[in-house]
C-alpha positions in Angstrom: 14.5 -2.1 38.5 17.8 -3.6 38.5 18.4 -6.4 36.9 20.7 -9.5 36.9 23.4 -8.5 34.1 22.8 -5.3 34.4 24.5 -2.0 35.0 22.6 -0.1 37.8 22.0 3.5 36.8 24.5 6.0 34.6 25.6 9.5 34.9 23.6 12.3 36.4 21.4 13.5 34.0 20.3 16.8 35.6 19.8 18.9 38.6 19.1 17.2 42.2 17.0 18.6 44.8 19.2 18.3 47.9 17.7 16.4 50.9 19.2 16.0 54.7 17.6 12.5 55.6 14.8 9.6 54.3 12.3 11.5 56.0 13.0 14.7 54.1 12.8 12.1 50.8 9.8 11.1 51.7 8.1 14.4 52.1 9.6 15.3 48.7 8.1 12.4 47.4 4.8 12.9 48.9 4.5 16.6 47.7 6.4 15.4 44.4 3.2 14.0 42.9 3.2 13.2 38.8 6.7 14.2 37.7 5.1 13.1 34.0 8.6 12.3 31.5 11.1 14.2 33.8 11.4 12.2 37.4 12.6 13.7 40.4 16.2 13.8 41.1 17.4 13.8 44.6 20.9 13.8 46.5 21.7 13.4 50.4 23.7 15.9 51.9 27.0 15.5 52.7 27.3 15.1 56.7 29.8 17.0 58.6 33.1 15.8 59.3 33.0 12.9 61.7 29.1 12.1 61.3 28.0 8.9 59.1 25.5 9.5 56.5 21.6 8.3 57.1 20.7 4.9 56.8 19.5 4.9 53.2 22.7 7.2 52.2 24.8 4.7 53.8 23.3 1.4 52.0 23.7 3.2 48.4 27.3 5.3 49.3 25.2 8.8 48.9 26.2 11.5 50.8 29.9 10.4 50.4 31.0 13.1 47.2 30.7 16.7 47.0 29.6 16.4 43.5 27.6 13.3 42.5 29.1 10.9 39.7 25.9 8.4 39.2 22.4 8.5 38.9 20.9 5.4 40.1 16.8 4.2 40.0 15.5 4.0 43.6 12.6 2.1 44.9 10.1 3.6 47.2 7.3 1.9 49.5 3.8 3.4 49.4 2.4 2.8 53.5 -1.5 3.0 53.9 -2.7 2.3 57.4 -6.2 3.1 57.0 -5.8 6.5 57.9 -3.8 7.7 55.1 -1.4 6.6 52.1 2.5 7.7 52.1 5.9 7.0 50.9 8.3 5.3 53.1 11.9 5.2 51.6 13.8 3.0 53.8 12.0 1.0 56.1 8.3 0.6 57.3 8.1 -1.1 61.0 5.2 -2.5 63.1 5.8 -3.4 66.1 9.1 -2.9 68.0 11.8 -2.1 65.9 14.5 -4.9 66.1 17.1 -3.2 67.4 14.5 -2.2 70.3 13.3 -5.5 70.8 12.8 -6.2 74.4 11.3 -8.9 76.9 8.7 -6.6 77.5 7.3 -5.7 73.6 4.1 -6.2 73.0 3.3 -9.2 71.0 0.2 -9.6 68.9 -1.5 -11.5 66.7 -0.1 -10.9 63.4 -1.1 -12.5 59.7 0.9 -11.0 56.8 -0.3 -12.2 53.4 2.8 -11.7 50.9 1.9 -10.8 47.0 -1.3 -12.7 47.4 -0.3 -15.5 49.5 -0.6 -16.1 53.4 2.9 -16.3 54.7 2.7 -16.1 58.6 -0.3 -16.4 60.9 0.6 -16.2 65.1 2.1 -14.1 67.7 5.0 -11.8 66.3 6.3 -8.2 68.3 7.7 -7.0 64.8 7.0 -6.9 60.8 9.6 -4.8 59.1 8.8 -4.2 55.1 12.2 -2.9 54.1 13.6 -1.3 50.9 17.2 -0.6 52.7 19.6 -2.4 54.4 20.0 -0.3 57.5 18.3 1.0 60.4 19.4 3.4 62.7 23.0 1.9 61.5 22.1 -1.6 62.5 22.3 -4.2 59.7 18.5 -5.4 59.7 18.6 -6.6 56.0 21.8 -7.7 54.8 22.6 -6.8 51.3 19.3 -5.3 50.8 18.8 -3.4 47.6 16.7 -0.3 47.7 16.7 -0.6 43.3 15.7 -4.3 42.5 12.0 -3.8 42.8 11.1 -5.6 45.4 10.3 -5.0 48.9 12.3 -7.7 51.5 9.7 -8.7 54.8 10.8 -10.0 58.2 8.4 -11.4 60.6 9.9 -11.6 64.5 8.5 -14.1 66.3 11.1 -14.5 69.0 10.7 -15.5 72.7 10.8 -13.0 75.3 14.0 -14.2 76.3 15.6 -13.9 72.8 15.4 -10.3 72.5 18.7 -9.2 74.4 20.8 -11.5 72.3 19.0 -10.6 69.1 19.4 -6.5 69.5 23.4 -7.4 69.8 23.5 -9.6 66.5 21.2 -7.0 64.5 23.7 -4.6 64.8 26.6 -6.8 63.0 23.7 -8.0 60.2 24.2 -11.7 62.2 20.9 -12.1 63.4 20.0 -14.1 60.4 19.1 -16.8 59.6 17.1 -17.3 62.7 14.1 -20.1 63.1 11.9 -17.7 64.4 12.4 -15.1 61.9 10.4 -15.3 58.8 12.2 -13.8 55.6 9.9 -13.0 52.4 10.6 -10.9 49.1 7.4 -9.0 48.0 6.0 -6.4 46.0 2.9 -6.1 48.2 2.1 -7.1 51.9 -0.8 -6.7 53.9 -0.5 -7.0 57.4 -3.0 -7.0 60.2 -2.6 -7.0 64.2 -4.9 -7.8 67.0 -4.1 -5.7 69.6 -3.1 -3.0 67.2 1.2 -2.2 66.8 2.8 0.9 66.7 3.9 2.0 63.0 7.4 3.4 62.1 8.0 5.0 59.3 11.4 5.5 58.2 12.8 5.4 61.9 10.0 7.4 62.8 6.9 6.4 64.9 3.4 7.7 64.3 0.8 9.0 66.6 -1.2 5.5 66.8 -1.6 1.8 67.0 -2.3 0.6 63.9 -4.4 -3.1 63.1 -4.1 -3.1 59.4 -1.1 -2.2 56.8 -1.0 -2.3 53.5 2.6 -1.9 51.5 3.2 -1.9 47.7 6.6 -1.0 46.1 7.0 1.8 43.6 9.9 0.8 41.3 11.5 3.4 40.0 9.8 6.3 42.1 12.8 8.6 41.9 16.6 9.0 41.0 19.4 9.2 43.6 22.2 11.2 42.6 25.3 9.7 44.5 
């Protein structure tokens, strides 16, 4: 976990596994298990000419160099929806992702508890629990840092008529501050939704709607070579 005044990372200390995107990295973390004193080291593949890196790589400059120059400790999220616990390396989203919000997006009675304290109880379309900054290229969590030992939680309770303007602003990171978007730093988040909402993990929608979600932060879960 990075602390004020400290350098983040240092020279690479070992070989790294190459991954294509966040979902591949999450699968690797799920399979890695207990690595003992030798942490998992990964790097993002350099994208083809003209392509942009995946969202997490974009946030930290990964996948831009043929040979890594720095190894940095990266946090991960562990999301438990009652049917299983899974790693999420960039963002977990319950409900419509911010860049997909529409007038018809499902609204639920949502309760959000952050580090044991209730921070929201009301109708909302979306709860974002973010480790990184970007989602589908949109600047959802401006200056989000995936190595600070905490997640950034956003709760979207906008009126339906505000959806179109929000989609335009979120591309540029200009959607915040907003009186209908709550923001909270967190190490542990519990969300309940009635009726249940779809869960998205690292940009991929899971197969079922979720009524209860618990997300915890694992600081320094792996090392990223960039």
